[in-house]
DOKOLVO-496049 format. One record per residue: residue in one letter; x, y, z of N, C-alpha, C in turn. Coordinates in pm, whole numbers, padded with zeros to 5 digits, always signed. Example, Ala and Ser with C-alpha at 12.3 -4.5 7.8 and 13.67 -1.06 7.14 Angstrom:
// DOKOLVO-496049
A+01319-00569+00780+01230-00450+00780+01320-00330+00780S+01285-00225+00708+01367-00106+00714+01290+00003+00787
//
This chain:
// DOKOLVO-496049
M+02216+03648+00161+02265+03526+00225+02245+03409+00130N+02347+03326+00116+02339+03212+00027+02227+03118+00069G+02154+03068-00030+02049+02971-00002+01911+03031+00013L+01901+03160+00039+01770+03220+00061+01693+03238-00070E+01759+03221-00185+01688+03233-00311+01577+03128-00322K+01591+03018-00247+01486+02915-00249+01355+02970-00197F+01361+03070-00108+01240+03125-00049+01176+03232-00136K+01234+03257-00254+01167+03346-00349+01034+03283-00389N+01033+03149-00396+00908+03075-00408+00859+03043-00267F+00738+02997-00255+00682+02963-00125+00728+02823-00086I+00785+02810+00034+00833+02682+00084+00757+02646+00211I+00711+02523+00217+00646+02472+00338+00755+02431+00436A+00741+02473+00561+00845+02447+00660+00780+02419+00795R+00863+02382+00890+00819+02373+01030+00903+02471+01110I+00836+02548+01195+00905+02649+01273+00903+02611+01421F+01013+02641+01490+01026+02619+01634+01019+02757+01700L+00900+02794+01747+00878+02929+01800+00917+02938+01947P+00996+03038+01985+01031+03055+02128+00918+03121+02205L+00880+03061+02317+00775+03117+02402+00835+03154+02537W+00759+03226+02615+00805+03263+02748+00828+03140+02833E+00911+03157+02937+00948+03050+03030+01020+02936+02960E+01099+02971+02859+01187+02876+02790+01112+02767+02716D+00985+02787+02687+00910+02686+02614+00926+02708+02464I+00888+02606+02386+00897+02612+02240+00770+02551+02183Q+00715+02613+02079+00601+02556+02009+00640+02530+01864E+00604+02412+01814+00635+02374+01678+00509+02382+01593L+00518+02450+01478+00404+02468+01391+00446+02455+01245D+00353+02411+01161+00375+02416+01017+00353+02559+00970C+00421+02597+00864+00408+02733+00812+00450+02735+00665V+00423+02848+00601+00470+02873+00465+00563+02993+00469V+00681+02979+00409+00784+03082+00416+00806+03143+00277H+00814+03276+00274+00837+03349+00149+00937+03461+00178A+01030+03482+00086+01133+03586+00106+01130+03686-00010P+01034+03780-00008+01031+03882-00114+01146+03981-00102N+01206+03989+00020+01314+04085+00043+01419+04024+00136P+01500+03927+00085+01601+03862+00170+01697+03964+00230P+01747+03941+00354+01730+03821+00437+01603+03818+00521Q+01506+03908+00492+01381+03906+00567+01289+03798+00509L+01218+03730+00599+01130+03621+00561+00990+03648+00615E+00891+03628+00531+00752+03635+00576+00703+03492+00600V+00654+03467+00721+00611+03332+00761+00462+03336+00791T+00385+03253+00720+00240+03252+00732+00192+03123+00797F+00094+03137+00889+00039+03024+00964-00108+03006+00932L-00160+02890+00970-00304+02868+00960-00376+02960+01059P-00499+03000+01030-00573+03090+01120-00583+03032+01261G-00554+03117+01360-00567+03079+01499-00449+03005+01559Q-00344+02979+01480-00231+02902+01533-00120+02986+01593L-00097+03105+01544+00016+03186+01589-00007+03234+01733P+00080+03195+01827+00063+03236+01969+00123+03374+01994K+00057+03478+01944+00114+03613+01952+00143+03656+02095A+00051+03627+02187+00067+03675+02324+00182+03608+02397G+00218+03485+02357+00321+03412+02430+00458+03416+02367L+00476+03485+02256+00604+03485+02187+00713+03556+02266D+00831+03496+02271+00948+03560+02331+01029+03621+02216M+01012+03750+02194+01073+03817+02078+01223+03831+02090Q+01279+03804+02208+01423+03823+02228+01504+03698+02194R+01438+03584+02181+01509+03460+02150+01496+03427+02002N+01598+03357+01951+01594+03314+01812+01496+03199+01794C+01450+03184+01671+01368+03068+01638+01430+02997+01518K+01390+02873+01499+01449+02790+01394+01342+02748+01294L+01384+02742+01167+01300+02692+01060+01359+02561+01009F+01277+02459+00999+01320+02333+00940+01251+02319+00804Y+01329+02287+00700+01270+02266+00568+01359+02173+00487Q+01306+02124+00378+01380+02036+00290+01396+02102+00154A+01517+02093+00098+01546+02149-00033+01665+02075-00093D+01658+02051-00222+01767+01985-00294+01802+01850-00231G+01700+01781-00180+01722+01649-00122+01791+01649+00012Q+01801+01765+00077+01869+01774+00206+01778+01839+00310N+01809+01812+00437+01737+01871+00549+01811+01996+00597H+01739+02106+00610+01801+02233+00648+01738+02287+00776I+01819+02349+00858+01770+02429+00971+01828+02569+00957L+01737+02668+00961+01775+02808+00946+01746+02882+01075N+01850+02939+01136+01833+03022+01255+01784+03161+01214T+01684+03210+01284+01627+03340+01251+01596+03418+01379S+01577+03547+01363+01527+03631+01472+01391+03686+01431I+01306+03714+01531+01172+03767+01504+01180+03919+01500L+01148+03978+01385+01151+04123+01371+01020+04186+01416S+00907+04126+01373+00777+04184+01411+00666+04084+01381V+00550+04112+01443+00428+04037+01414+00349+04119+01313L+00338+04067+01190+00273+04142+01083+00121+04137+01092S+00069+04024+01140-00075+04008+01153-00101+03889+01244S-00228+03853+01260-00262+03739+01344-00218+03607+01283E-00173+03610+01156-00133+03487+01087+00007+03498+01026K+00080+03607+01054+00206+03624+00982+00313+03690+01070L+00436+03635+01062+00553+03692+01127+00653+03741+01023L+00732+03841+01063+00846+03884+00982+00973+03843+01055L+01055+03760+00990+01178+03710+01049+01298+03762+00971E+01416+03750+01033+01541+03780+00963+01632+03659+00973A+01678+03610+00857+01763+03492+00853+01901+03524+00908K+01958+03428+00982+02090+03448+01041+02190+03344+00991K+02167+03217+01021+02264+03114+00987+02193+02986+00952A+02236+02923+00842+02174+02798+00798+02270+02682+00818K+02211+02565+00849+02289+02442+00863+02218+02331+00787I+02297+02235+00741+02243+02117+00674+02265+01998+00766F+02158+01920+00789+02166+01803+00874+02124+01680+00796Q+02193+01570+00819+02160+01447+00750+02050+01370+00820H+02033+01388+00952+01941+01303+01028+01837+01384+01105V+01800+01498+01053+01703+01581+01123+01570+01509+01139R+01531+01426+01039+01401+01360+01044+01385+01278+01171E+01495+01223+01223+01485+01138+01341+01427+01215+01458Y+01455+01343+01465+01408+01423+01578+01305+01527+01535F+01243+01504+01419+01140+01594+01372+01010+01562+01444R+00957+01657+01517+00843+01631+01603+00713+01661+01530V+00611+01580+01557+00479+01601+01500+00375+01586+01608D+00259+01646+01587+00143+01626+01672+00054+01522+01606A+00011+01422+01681-00069+01314+01624-00157+01253+01734V-00261+01186+01692-00348+01115+01786-00294+00974+01807A-00275+00935+01932-00219+00804+01963-00263+00762+02103R-00232+00636+02135-00260+00580+02268-00128+00553+02337V-00115+00601+02460+00009+00580+02537-00026+00511+02668R+00036+00395+02691+00028+00326+02821+00163+00343+02889Y+00163+00378+03017+00290+00408+03082+00285+00371+03230E+00402+00336+03284+00416+00312+03427+00557+00349+03469R+00573+00379+03596+00704+00414+03649+00793+00290+03649V+00919+00309+03612+01016+00199+03612+01063+00173+03755A+01079+00046+03791+01134+00005+03921+01051+00054+04038V+00919+00057+04017+00829+00088+04130+00748-00037+04158E+00767-00095+04276+00700-00220+04311+00549-00198+04318G+00476-00289+04250+00331-00279+04252+00277-00170+04163G+00362-00118+04073+00316-00013+03982+00212-00065+03885V+00123+00022+03843+00019-00014+03747+00027+00080+03628F-00015+00027+03512-00015+00109+03391-00125+00215+03399Q-00090+00334+03356-00188+00438+03331-00199+00455+03180E-00302+00521+03137-00328+00528+02993-00377+00665+02953Y-00329+00710+02838-00378+00835+02778-00404+00808+02630E-00516+00857+02581-00546+00846+02438-00592+00982+02389G-00520+01035+02292-00551+01168+02240-00430+01225+02168L-00420+01357+02168-00314+01425+02093-00182+01418+02170I-00076+01371+02103+00058+01367+02160+00152+01443+02069N+00271+01474+02119+00378+01531+02039+00492+01431+02044I+00539+01386+01927+00633+01274+01926+00737+01290+01817S+00855+01233+01840+00962+01225+01741+01038+01096+01766G+01140+01072+01686+01224+00956+01709+01305+00967+01836G+01308+01086+01896+01388+01106+02015+01311+01119+02145G+01177+01139+02136+01103+01158+02259+00955+01181+02236I+00883+01208+02345+00738+01221+02339+00690+01317+02447R+00579+01387+02419+00514+01473+02519+00365+01444+02515F+00303+01430+02633+00159+01402+02638+00104+01443+02774P-00028+01461+02786-00088+01498+02914-00087+01382+03013V-00077+01413+03141-00080+01311+03247-00173+01359+03358E-00218+01264+03440-00307+01297+03551-00229+01337+03676E-00112+01277+03696-00034+01303+03817+00101+01364+03781P+00162+01441+03870+00290+01505+03838+00405+01405+03839F+00507+01434+03761+00631+01356+03759+00747+01451+03781S+00856+01396+03835+00975+01477+03860+01079+01451+03752L+01171+01545+03736+01277+01531+03637+01360+01406+03663K+01399+01340+03555+01483+01220+03555+01409+01093+03596Q+01280+01104+03630+01204+00981+03650+01197+00903+03520K+01194+00771+03530+01191+00686+03412+01056+00616+03404L+01000+00615+03282+00871+00552+03259+00885+00449+03147F+00820+00334+03165+00808+00239+03056+00686+00280+02974L+00702+00285+02841+00598+00337+02753+00559+00234+02648E+00431+00227+02618+00380+00156+02502+00299+00256+02420I+00336+00274+02294+00276+00378+02210+00214+00311+02089S+00089+00346+02058+00023+00285+01943-00070+00385+01876S-00090+00366+01746-00182+00450+01669-00218+00376+01540G-00329+00415+01481-00371+00353+01356-00375+00448+01239Q-00353+00578+01265-00361+00677+01159-00245+00775+01166P-00184+00816+01054-00214+00775+00916-00158+00638+00879V-00068+00582+00963-00017+00446+00943-00014+00379+01080L+00000+00248+01081+00007+00176+01207+00135+00210+01283L+00122+00228+01414+00237+00252+01499+00228+00162+01622H+00331+00085+01645+00345+00007+01768+00491+00019+01812A+00513+00073+01930+00649+00090+01981+00647+00085+02133A+00757+00040+02191+00769+00034+02336+00913+00067+02375G+00929+00121+02495+01063+00154+02542+01057+00230+02673V+01172+00279+02716+01183+00354+02840+01217+00499+02809G+01145+00590+02872+01172+00732+02856+01208+00796+02989E+01290+00900+02981+01329+00975+03101+01267+01113+03095V+01208+01155+03206+01141+01285+03211+01244+01398+03199V+01226+01483+03097+01315+01597+03080+01242+01729+03103R+01108+01721+03109+01031+01843+03137+00893+01804+03186A+00845+01871+03288+00711+01851+03340+00652+01988+03367Q+00535+02016+03310+00480+02151+03324+00329+02147+03313N+00268+02261+03349+00124+02277+03338+00092+02376+03227F-00009+02343+03146-00066+02438+03052-00211+02458+03096G-00237+02570+03163-00369+02588+03220-00389+02487+03332R-00495+02408+03324-00525+02309+03426-00470+02171+03389K-00406+02159+03274-00356+02030+03229-00209+02014+03262K-00172+01895+03308-00032+01860+03332+00022+01788+03209F+00145+01822+03169+00211+01756+03058+00347+01706+03105V+00391+01597+03044+00524+01545+03072+00595+01522+02938A+00721+01559+02931+00803+01536+02812+00917+01441+02848L+00937+01339+02767+01039+01239+02793+01128+01220+02672K+01255+01190+02697+01343+01148+02589+01357+00996+02599F+01362+00930+02484+01376+00785+02482+01520+00747+02517I+01537+00662+02617+01672+00621+02658+01695+00472+02635E+01588+00394+02624+01600+00251+02594+01489+00215+02497M+01527+00176+02375+01427+00141+02275+01495+00063+02164E+01433-00046+02121+01488-00122+02010+01483-00039+01883R+01584-00060+01799+01595+00019+01677+01470+00009+01590K+01411-00112+01581+01293-00129+01496+01176-00045+01547D+01166-00031+01681+01059+00050+01735+01083+00199+01708Q+01209+00241+01721+01240+00380+01691+01217+00411+01542E+01255+00318+01455+01231+00336+01313+01082+00341+01282N+01003+00264+01357+00859+00267+01341+00803+00405+01376I+00856+00463+01484+00813+00598+01523+00853+00700+01417I+00975+00689+01366+01022+00784+01263+00935+00773+01138S+00904+00651+01096+00819+00632+00978+00680+00691+01002F+00628+00672+01124+00498+00729+01159+00502+00881+01151C+00608+00943+01208+00621+01090+01205+00629+01141+01061M+00700+01070+00976+00712+01112+00836+00577+01104+00765A+00497+01000+00798+00365+00988+00738+00274+01102+00784V+00280+01135+00913+00203+01248+00965+00247+01377+00897Q+00379+01393+00881+00431+01514+00816+00379+01526+00674R+00379+01415+00600+00332+01421+00461+00185+01464+00456D+00103+01409+00547-00037+01448+00550-00053+01596+00584E+00025+01643+00682+00018+01784+00721+00058+01876+00606L+00163+01838+00535+00211+01922+00425+00110+01926+00311R+00047+01812+00282-00055+01811+00178-00171+01903+00216T-00212+01898+00344-00319+01985+00391-00277+02131+00383R-00150+02157+00422-00099+02295+00422-00096+02352+00281V-00057+02269+00184-00053+02315+00045-00193+02350-00004R-00292+02265+00029-00430+02291-00014-00484+02419+00049V-00462+02436+00181-00513+02553+00251-00449+02681+00199S-00319+02673+00167-00246+02792+00122-00268+02820-00026G-00335+02728-00096-00358+02749-00239-00233+02740-00322L-00133+02661-00272-00007+02650-00345-00002+02527-00432G-00098+02435-00417-00095+02311-00492-00185+02314-00614
//
């Protein structure tokens, strides 16, 4: 398959792993193709969710090469070990604006309240969130229903300053164990705030990739 020669060397990528109940987990990984179109994908110890993988659904790899953003559709052939998957490449696409929706996990503070609820009060969460230029996911104390709208204030100081505000619409609400999570897409946000979020995600990505290179012994 054209383009897979890049994986003859080790490439740092982000994978979108399919899980049961239509969920998806995003993780950093290192991809190597000693025998194209098969790809060996290696994770940090303890990250690969072997028990929850949906082997029947395709997964996607996001990576950068030749100054462009690529997404590669793949299928899961087998679990090679607790830290490694064997995939088969199917179809690659080039996107110009993938970074806008590239999701990262980061520590931040989120203040939120329901839109158009009289007497509503802000609630607050500070800890690990999942965020991109298109939306956010974080733990909540009370349940929310689909299509509910929340006003959000998002801030962080590491690895760069982040201050953004806007309105998000609930697109997913679920429980992981005893914790409730809500996922929202941004529907009202000033461009400067969205650009601030994108810049923050890129800074987090750079830090993650530097760590990944050191751990993998590729740097």
